[in-house]
C-alpha positions, 0 to 999 in steps of 0.5 A: 409780112407781104404788103400786096395782100388786099384787105380782104385777105387780111380780115379773112375773106369775110362775105361782103355785101349784106344790106345797103343804107343811104347816108347823106352828108351836104355837099362839100362846099367852103365856109360862105360859099353859096350854093350854086344854082345852075340848070338842073341843079336843086329847085327853089326849097330843096337843097342838093346833097352828096349821097355816100352810099354805105355797104353794110356787113357784119361787125366782124366784116368790112364795110365799104362806102361808096362813091357819091352821087348828086341827089335832090331832098325835099327840105324834109330830107336835109342833114342836121346842121352838124353834117350828116342824117343817119338812119336809126338802123345804119348806126349799128354798122355804118361810119361817118367818113368825112365828118370829125367826130366830137367828144364829150370831154378832153382826156388827160395827155400821157406823160409818155407824149412829149413836145419839143417846143412847148405848148402854148407857153404865153397862153392866159384866158380870153378877157371879157371884153366891154360891149361897146368896144370895137375890135379888128380882127385880123388874118394871120398867117406865115409858113409852118416853122417860120420861128426856126426855118424862115421861108422855107416851108413857105416856098412850098406853101405849108402854112400855119394860119392864125386869128388876131384881135384888136381891142379900140377901147384898151389897145391891146392885141391878141393872138388866137391859134389852133395847133398840135400839142406835140408837134406835127409828126406825132399827130401824123404817124404813132409810136410803136412802143416795146410791149404795146400791140397797138399804135400809141398816138400823141395827137391831141390839138387845141386853141392858144390864145395869148396877149399880143401880135408878133407883127414882124413873125407874121408879116415878114414871110406871111400875111396880117390883114384886117378882115373885119370889125365886131363889137365887144358882145360879138367878141364875148359869144365867140369866146363861149364857142370857142371853149365848146370847140376846143373841148370837144374837138380834141384830136389834130388830123392832118391828111385830107383825103379825096377820090381824085384831084378834081374840084368836085371830088368826093371827100372821104375823110377832111383833116382837122388842123389850124387852118380849119379852126380860123375857118370855123372862127370865121363862120361863128363870127358871120353868124354873130353878124360880122361883116368880111372885107372882099379879099382873097384868103388861100389855106393849105391842104395835104390830100391823099388820093384813094379808092373807097376807104375800107373800115378796118376797125378800132384799137380793141376790135383790132389790137385786143386779146380777140383781135386780128393779130395779122391784120395788127402786125400789117399796120404796125409793119406800115407805121414802121418806116415813118419814125424818127431817124438818127442817120441819114441811112436808116431815113433813106431806107425807111424812104424807099419802103414808105414808097414800095408801100404807098406808091408801088403797092398803093397802101395806106392805113389812116387813123381817124375819129379812133378808128383805123381805115385801109386806103387803097391809094391811086395817083397822083397819090399825094399832093399839097395845095394852096387853095382860096377858100373865100370869107363867110358872107351872111348871117344868122344873127346880129351883135352890131358894132 
């Protein structure tokens, strides 16, 4: 298979632009960060939004998402609270980009998916706190796999995030985190199983709540710091939200995909991993009335840099009986070098294949929201960043301490 072929060729040179629609998405800002009001920015009562131009073709064709533009919309044109506003006629062909999809329920995991380390081995139900309780909330962060490798990944700023709670009435501590059911590798790349045409994914993630805070685990190479104090009522409301969030946001996504390293770059796809759960939790507490301390909080992101992503299809449309066999073979061939390796020699052979495809040929196939996208990769291709995302401010309601 020649990976220098363009996706258009793989899809049979279908005719491209047939119509254009505008899909509006709120300009990306970290949780709690106020919208900047510079000279020439949106006037009072209006919102500055980023517009993704979705070029649509018939279902069998490509869907290209154009470059973002800054536009000013009146309040009536604001996107919905979940991040996107769609005109009805776009729903047939348009595809959500940066917005992570939520599901009606969490499916059972396949027995084929096995974890080297058991997910949430000491997990417990979230307790109901007394309304008058005063609960301290702690920011927890440590290098990924610190329990096995110590601070090794901390030098690369590859960090894992969690949140801790301490009840003043009972003196009990609790930890809450969100991570992969079957380890990071399974969530990032699929298995290519004999006799199965489609790549097989073991990519669920979930929340884990358990009693106790392992002070040494978080303090030795990471962070354990008080960020706010909440009431028992606020904690109980947060617990209801955690149940909803955990039942509807079920797939782990390692990659953030951006157009460039610039601060204001278009975010094509956002990751969905441990730090995003903690940011959502902090935002929920702020919405309930929590006031956070003014401390710096940094998080890890693993970013791919890509031109306009190209929608390819889902499992059925690509790998099904009427699927595109050429495209299906290209996707399977792309993922093959990412398999686990038994020898050092195998690793380096496949590493050279990955460099050739991703960097030299600028190609990457992304699985996001159960759909496949082609990423035309560009310099600097991949970057691990550890940047500040401020703690949220403001609130929508109040359950006071």
